[in-house]
C-alpha positions as CSV (number, residue, x, y, z in Angstrom):
1,X,126.5,-19.1,83.8
2,X,122.8,-18.7,83.1
3,X,120.6,-18.7,86.2
4,X,118.3,-21.8,86.6
5,X,115.2,-19.7,87.1
6,X,116.0,-17.6,84.0
7,X,116.6,-20.4,81.6
8,X,116.3,-23.9,83.3
9,X,116.9,-26.0,80.2
10,X,120.1,-24.2,79.1
11,X,121.3,-24.3,82.8
12,X,120.8,-28.1,82.9
13,X,122.4,-28.6,79.5
14,X,125.5,-26.7,80.4
15,X,125.7,-28.6,83.8
16,X,125.5,-31.9,82.0
17,X,128.0,-31.0,79.4
18,X,130.5,-29.8,82.0
19,X,129.9,-33.0,84.1
20,X,130.5,-35.3,81.2
21,X,133.7,-33.4,80.2
22,X,134.9,-33.6,83.8
23,X,134.5,-37.3,83.7
24,X,136.7,-37.5,80.6
25,X,134.0,-38.2,78.0
26,X,135.1,-37.0,74.5
27,X,133.4,-33.9,73.1
28,X,131.9,-35.8,70.2
29,X,130.2,-38.3,72.5
30,X,129.0,-35.5,74.7
31,X,127.2,-34.0,71.7
32,X,125.7,-37.4,70.9
33,X,124.5,-38.0,74.5
34,X,123.1,-34.4,74.6
35,X,121.1,-34.9,71.4
36,X,119.9,-38.3,72.4
37,X,118.6,-37.2,75.8
38,X,117.0,-34.1,74.2
39,X,115.2,-36.3,71.5
40,X,113.9,-38.8,74.1
41,X,112.7,-36.0,76.5
42,X,111.0,-34.1,73.6
43,X,109.3,-37.2,72.2
44,X,108.1,-38.3,75.7
45,X,106.7,-34.8,76.5
46,X,104.9,-34.7,73.2
47,X,103.3,-38.1,73.6
48,X,102.3,-37.4,77.2
49,X,100.8,-34.1,76.1
50,X,98.5,-36.1,73.8
51,X,96.8,-37.5,76.9
52,X,95.8,-34.0,78.0
53,X,94.7,-33.2,74.4
54,X,92.4,-36.2,74.4
55,X,90.6,-35.1,77.6
56,X,90.5,-31.4,76.6
57,X,89.2,-32.0,73.1
58,X,86.5,-34.4,74.2
59,X,85.5,-32.1,77.0
60,X,85.3,-29.0,74.9
61,X,83.5,-30.7,71.9
62,X,81.0,-32.1,74.4
63,X,80.2,-28.6,75.8
64,X,79.9,-27.3,72.2
65,X,77.4,-30.0,71.4
66,X,75.4,-29.6,74.7
67,X,77.0,-32.7,76.3
68,X,79.1,-33.2,79.4
69,X,82.0,-35.0,77.8
70,X,84.2,-37.3,80.0
71,X,82.9,-37.1,83.6
72,X,83.0,-40.6,85.1
73,X,86.6,-41.7,85.5
74,X,88.5,-39.5,87.9
75,X,87.7,-35.9,88.9
76,X,86.1,-34.1,85.9
77,X,86.9,-37.2,83.8
78,X,90.6,-36.5,83.9
79,X,91.6,-40.2,84.1
80,X,89.4,-41.2,81.1
81,X,92.4,-40.9,78.6
82,X,94.4,-43.2,80.9
83,X,91.6,-45.7,80.9
84,X,91.5,-45.6,77.1
85,X,95.2,-46.1,76.8
86,X,95.1,-49.2,79.1
87,X,92.2,-50.6,77.2
88,X,94.1,-50.2,73.9
89,X,97.0,-52.1,75.3
90,X,94.7,-55.1,76.1
91,X,93.2,-55.2,72.6
92,X,94.1,-58.1,70.3
93,X,96.4,-57.4,67.3
94,X,94.7,-58.6,64.2
95,X,96.3,-58.7,60.8
96,X,93.7,-59.4,58.0
97,X,94.3,-62.3,55.6
98,X,96.0,-61.2,52.4
99,X,97.5,-58.1,54.0
100,X,101.1,-57.1,53.2
101,X,102.5,-57.4,56.7
102,X,105.6,-55.2,56.4
103,X,103.9,-51.9,55.2
104,X,100.8,-52.8,57.3
105,X,102.8,-52.8,60.5
106,X,105.1,-50.0,59.4
107,X,102.4,-47.5,58.6
108,X,101.3,-46.7,62.3
109,X,104.9,-46.1,63.4
110,X,105.6,-43.8,60.4
111,X,102.4,-41.8,61.2
112,X,103.5,-41.0,64.7
113,X,107.2,-40.5,63.7
114,X,106.2,-37.9,61.1
115,X,104.5,-35.7,63.7
116,X,107.4,-36.1,66.2
117,X,110.1,-35.3,63.6
118,X,108.5,-31.8,63.0
119,X,109.2,-30.9,66.7
120,X,113.0,-31.3,66.0
121,X,113.3,-27.9,64.3
122,X,110.7,-25.9,66.3
123,X,112.3,-23.0,68.2
124,X,110.7,-23.2,71.7
125,X,112.6,-20.2,73.0
126,X,115.5,-18.0,72.1
127,X,117.9,-20.6,73.3
128,X,116.0,-23.9,73.1
129,X,115.6,-25.7,69.8
130,X,116.5,-29.1,68.5
131,X,118.3,-28.4,65.2
132,X,118.6,-24.9,63.7
133,X,118.4,-25.9,60.1
134,X,118.9,-23.3,57.3
135,X,116.2,-25.1,55.3
136,X,113.7,-25.5,58.2
137,X,110.6,-24.9,56.0
138,X,111.8,-27.5,53.4
139,X,112.4,-29.9,56.2
140,X,108.8,-29.4,57.5
141,X,107.3,-30.1,54.1
142,X,109.5,-33.2,53.5
143,X,108.7,-34.7,56.9
144,X,105.0,-33.9,56.5
145,X,105.0,-36.1,53.4
146,X,106.0,-39.1,55.5
147,X,102.6,-38.9,57.3
148,X,100.9,-39.0,53.9
149,X,103.0,-42.0,52.9
150,X,102.0,-43.8,56.1
151,X,98.3,-43.4,55.3
152,X,98.8,-44.6,51.8
153,X,100.7,-47.6,53.0
154,X,98.0,-48.4,55.5
155,X,95.2,-48.3,52.9
156,X,97.2,-50.2,50.2
157,X,98.4,-53.0,52.5
158,X,95.1,-53.7,54.3
159,X,93.6,-55.8,51.5
160,X,90.3,-53.9,52.0
161,X,88.4,-51.8,49.5
162,X,87.3,-49.2,52.0
163,X,90.8,-48.8,53.3
164,X,92.1,-48.5,49.7
165,X,89.5,-45.9,48.8
166,X,90.5,-43.9,52.0
167,X,94.1,-44.1,50.8
168,X,93.2,-42.8,47.4
169,X,91.3,-40.0,48.9
170,X,94.4,-39.2,50.8
171,X,96.4,-38.9,47.6
172,X,93.8,-36.6,46.2
173,X,93.3,-34.4,49.3
174,X,96.5,-34.3,51.3
175,X,98.9,-33.9,48.4
176,X,96.6,-31.3,46.7
177,X,96.4,-29.1,49.8
178,X,100.2,-29.1,50.2
179,X,100.3,-26.8,47.2
180,X,98.5,-23.7,48.7
181,X,100.1,-24.5,52.1
182,X,103.6,-24.3,50.6
183,X,102.7,-21.2,48.7
184,X,101.4,-19.5,51.8
185,X,104.5,-20.6,53.8
186,X,106.7,-18.8,51.3
187,X,105.2,-15.4,52.5
188,X,107.0,-15.6,56.0
189,X,110.1,-16.8,54.2
190,X,109.9,-13.7,51.9
191,X,109.4,-11.3,54.8
192,X,112.3,-12.7,56.9
193,X,114.6,-13.6,54.0
194,X,115.3,-17.0,55.5
195,X,114.1,-20.6,55.6
196,X,115.3,-20.9,59.2
197,X,112.4,-21.1,61.7
198,X,114.3,-19.3,64.4
199,X,115.2,-16.5,61.9
200,X,111.6,-16.2,60.9
201,X,110.6,-15.9,64.5
202,X,113.2,-13.2,65.2
203,X,112.1,-11.2,62.1
204,X,108.6,-10.7,63.5
205,X,108.8,-7.3,65.1
206,X,105.2,-7.2,63.8
207,X,103.4,-10.6,63.6
208,X,103.2,-11.7,60.0
209,X,99.5,-12.4,60.6
210,X,99.0,-8.6,60.4
211,X,101.1,-8.3,57.3
212,X,99.5,-11.2,55.4
213,X,96.2,-12.3,57.0
214,X,94.9,-14.0,53.8
215,X,98.0,-16.2,53.4
216,X,97.8,-17.0,57.1
217,X,94.1,-18.1,56.7
218,X,95.0,-20.2,53.6
219,X,97.9,-21.8,55.5
220,X,95.8,-22.7,58.5
221,X,92.9,-24.1,56.4
222,X,95.3,-26.1,54.2
223,X,97.1,-27.4,57.3
224,X,93.8,-28.6,58.8
225,X,93.1,-30.4,55.5
226,X,96.6,-31.8,55.5
227,X,96.2,-33.5,58.9
228,X,92.7,-34.8,57.9
229,X,90.8,-33.0,60.7
230,X,87.1,-32.1,60.4
231,X,85.6,-30.8,58.3
232,X,88.3,-32.2,55.9
233,X,88.4,-35.7,57.5
234,X,87.5,-37.5,54.3
235,X,90.3,-40.1,54.4
236,X,88.6,-41.7,57.3
237,X,85.0,-40.7,56.8
238,X,83.2,-43.4,59.0
239,X,79.8,-42.6,57.4
240,X,81.1,-43.6,54.0
241,X,84.3,-45.6,54.3
242,X,83.9,-47.4,57.7
243,X,86.9,-45.5,59.1
244,X,88.8,-45.5,55.8
245,X,92.5,-46.4,55.8
246,X,92.5,-47.5,59.5
247,X,89.5,-49.9,59.2
248,X,91.6,-53.1,59.5
249,X,93.7,-51.8,62.5
250,X,93.0,-52.8,66.1
251,X,94.7,-52.5,69.5
252,X,97.9,-50.6,69.8
253,X,98.3,-50.2,66.0
254,X,95.0,-48.3,65.8
255,X,96.2,-46.4,68.9
256,X,99.2,-45.1,67.0
257,X,97.0,-43.6,64.3
258,X,94.8,-42.1,67.0
259,X,97.7,-40.5,68.8
260,X,99.2,-39.3,65.5
261,X,95.9,-37.5,64.7
262,X,95.9,-35.5,67.9
263,X,99.7,-34.9,67.8
264,X,99.5,-33.6,64.2
265,X,96.7,-31.2,65.2
266,X,98.7,-29.5,67.9
267,X,101.9,-29.6,65.7
268,X,100.1,-27.7,63.0
269,X,99.1,-25.1,65.6
270,X,102.7,-24.9,66.8
271,X,104.0,-24.3,63.2
272,X,101.3,-21.7,62.6
273,X,102.3,-19.8,65.8
274,X,106.0,-19.9,64.7
275,X,105.3,-18.7,61.1
276,X,102.6,-16.1,61.7
277,X,102.2,-15.3,65.4
278,X,105.8,-14.5,66.4
279,X,106.6,-17.9,67.9
280,X,108.4,-17.5,71.3
281,X,108.6,-13.7,70.9
282,X,107.0,-11.6,73.6
283,X,107.8,-9.1,76.4
284,X,111.0,-10.3,78.2
285,X,111.5,-13.4,76.1
286,X,115.0,-12.5,75.1
287,X,116.2,-11.7,78.7
288,X,114.2,-14.6,80.2
289,X,114.0,-17.5,77.7
290,X,111.7,-19.5,79.9
291,X,109.0,-17.0,79.0
292,X,109.4,-18.0,75.4
293,X,107.9,-21.4,76.3
294,X,104.9,-19.7,77.8
295,X,104.3,-17.4,74.9
296,X,104.6,-20.2,72.3
297,X,102.3,-22.5,74.3
298,X,99.7,-19.8,74.7
299,X,99.7,-18.9,71.0
300,X,99.6,-22.5,69.9
301,X,96.8,-23.3,72.3
302,X,94.7,-20.4,70.9
303,X,95.1,-21.9,67.4
304,X,94.4,-25.4,68.6
305,X,91.2,-24.2,70.4
306,X,90.1,-22.7,67.1
307,X,90.6,-26.1,65.4
308,X,88.5,-27.8,68.1
309,X,85.8,-25.2,67.5
310,X,85.8,-26.0,63.8
311,X,85.7,-29.7,64.4
312,X,82.9,-29.5,66.9
313,X,80.6,-27.2,64.8
314,X,81.2,-27.8,61.1
315,X,79.8,-30.7,59.1
316,X,82.1,-32.8,56.8
317,X,82.5,-31.5,53.3
318,X,82.0,-33.7,50.2
319,X,85.1,-34.7,48.3
320,X,84.1,-32.6,45.3
321,X,83.6,-29.5,47.5
322,X,87.0,-30.1,49.1
323,X,88.8,-30.4,45.8
324,X,86.9,-27.4,44.3
325,X,87.9,-25.3,47.3
326,X,91.6,-26.2,46.8
327,X,92.1,-26.0,43.1
328,X,89.6,-23.2,42.2
329,X,90.1,-20.9,45.2
330,X,93.0,-21.6,47.5
331,X,95.7,-22.5,45.0
332,X,95.2,-19.6,42.5
333,X,94.6,-17.1,45.4
334,X,97.8,-18.2,47.2
335,X,99.8,-17.9,44.1
336,X,98.3,-14.5,43.3
337,X,98.9,-13.2,46.8
338,X,102.4,-14.4,46.8
339,X,103.3,-12.4,43.7
340,X,101.4,-9.2,44.8
341,X,102.7,-9.2,48.3
342,X,106.3,-9.7,47.0
343,X,106.0,-6.7,44.7
344,X,104.4,-4.5,47.3
345,X,106.9,-5.5,50.0
346,X,109.8,-4.8,47.6
347,X,108.7,-1.2,47.1
348,X,108.1,-0.7,50.8
349,X,111.6,-1.5,51.8
350,X,112.9,1.2,54.1
351,X,109.3,2.5,54.9
352,X,108.1,3.0,58.4
353,X,106.7,-0.2,60.1
354,X,103.3,1.4,60.5
355,X,103.2,2.3,56.8
356,X,104.2,-1.2,55.8
357,X,101.6,-2.8,57.9
358,X,98.8,-0.5,56.7
359,X,99.7,-0.9,53.0
360,X,99.9,-4.7,53.2
361,X,96.7,-4.9,55.2
362,X,95.0,-2.8,52.4
363,X,96.4,-5.1,49.8
364,X,94.9,-8.1,51.6
365,X,91.6,-6.4,52.1
366,X,91.4,-5.5,48.5
367,X,92.2,-9.1,47.5
368,X,89.4,-10.3,49.8
369,X,86.9,-7.9,48.3
370,X,87.7,-8.9,44.8
371,X,87.6,-12.6,45.7
372,X,84.2,-12.1,47.4
373,X,82.8,-10.4,44.3
374,X,84.1,-13.1,42.0
375,X,82.7,-15.9,44.1
376,X,79.3,-14.1,44.4
377,X,79.1,-13.5,40.6
378,X,80.0,-17.2,40.0
379,X,77.2,-18.3,42.3
380,X,74.7,-16.1,40.5
381,X,75.8,-17.5,37.1
382,X,75.1,-21.0,38.1
383,X,72.3,-22.6,36.0
384,X,69.0,-22.4,37.7
385,X,66.7,-25.4,37.7
386,X,63.8,-25.3,35.3
387,X,60.6,-24.3,37.0
388,X,58.1,-27.2,37.3
389,X,54.3,-26.5,36.8
390,X,52.3,-26.4,39.9
391,X,50.6,-29.7,40.6
392,X,46.9,-29.7,41.6
393,X,46.0,-30.4,45.2
394,X,45.1,-34.1,45.8
395,X,41.3,-33.9,46.1
396,X,38.7,-36.4,45.1
397,X,37.4,-34.3,42.3
398,X,40.9,-34.0,40.9
399,X,41.6,-37.8,41.1
400,X,38.2,-39.3,39.9
401,X,36.6,-38.5,36.6
402,X,32.8,-38.7,37.0
403,X,32.3,-39.8,33.3
404,X,34.5,-42.9,33.9
405,X,32.5,-44.0,36.9
406,X,29.1,-43.4,35.3
407,X,27.9,-41.1,38.1
408,X,25.8,-38.1,36.9
409,X,27.2,-34.7,37.6
């Protein structure tokens, strides 16, 4: 039997299964009980982790913007998220007149559920994962669409023009950016030969980030846009749409959207770590699966810190800039990279790992140089404004005509 200190979760799982079987519980019910307990524990841990996220993000963004961040409630402001949660529970639930009550109340729940359902297929270590699906990538894309549907339902059912406009922006942005994100996610699938997330993790003797840095960058940027984080937070741009799709929500319903935003941000970091950073792989992770949790958490935290840095420093894009970036740069580039990398990797089969890494890095570097030249030439070809004649300086002799006033010169 596995030692507790080596793999505590597997140890507890086997102990519980043996205990239930000893009590005479049928094997089918043992499986149901095991999955139910696992789902409850995973969802609870994810939601509790959001409390730490709230404090960490507000603290780091405060430091980035020369502020202190939370520092009043508890030591170093650690209890500020707890106070916020308690305040949200005391807020009044308001449903606007004319709102469609069923989708209005369903949207916040779907938003959180979409983020939690992604965790069901994430391999946290060599032995710990919820469901090892052969179509794990397709599952992630399908579940991600539920979050988009939740935002559309919220905007459409609120009977508010700002909420509706935020929902329409969601249709334009989130669904559009799913195209380059999907194309980039096919690169790890191609390298590993599987849609299974655990198989993709095990195939990364060399991180796929080094084999395909440009697809990794596209995937990360498109994922940030997919979850509506700054600088792509146009669905809820408060300066234009008064909070967008969530403007009519209050109390716990608004809290659900708030929790979903932070949960999706870390979930995106988790998926990026699995697809491009080797997931739970690391020294000793096979022999001691508990180390897999540590490696995955550190990699995901590094990506999440990068997202916080982007949110705290970059201004919000305009909607036309967001769509131009997607359809004129990311989508064609992701499609082109997918075809080129597929051809190059096919001819490199059987080559030494170092040769494979160097050639694929060279292909990505060449693609970046070509893209940079194309974008630079496009910038130079833009129509320049017509030069205006220099206006005279505003002086009395330039403003008053002596002949008109009758004053002799």
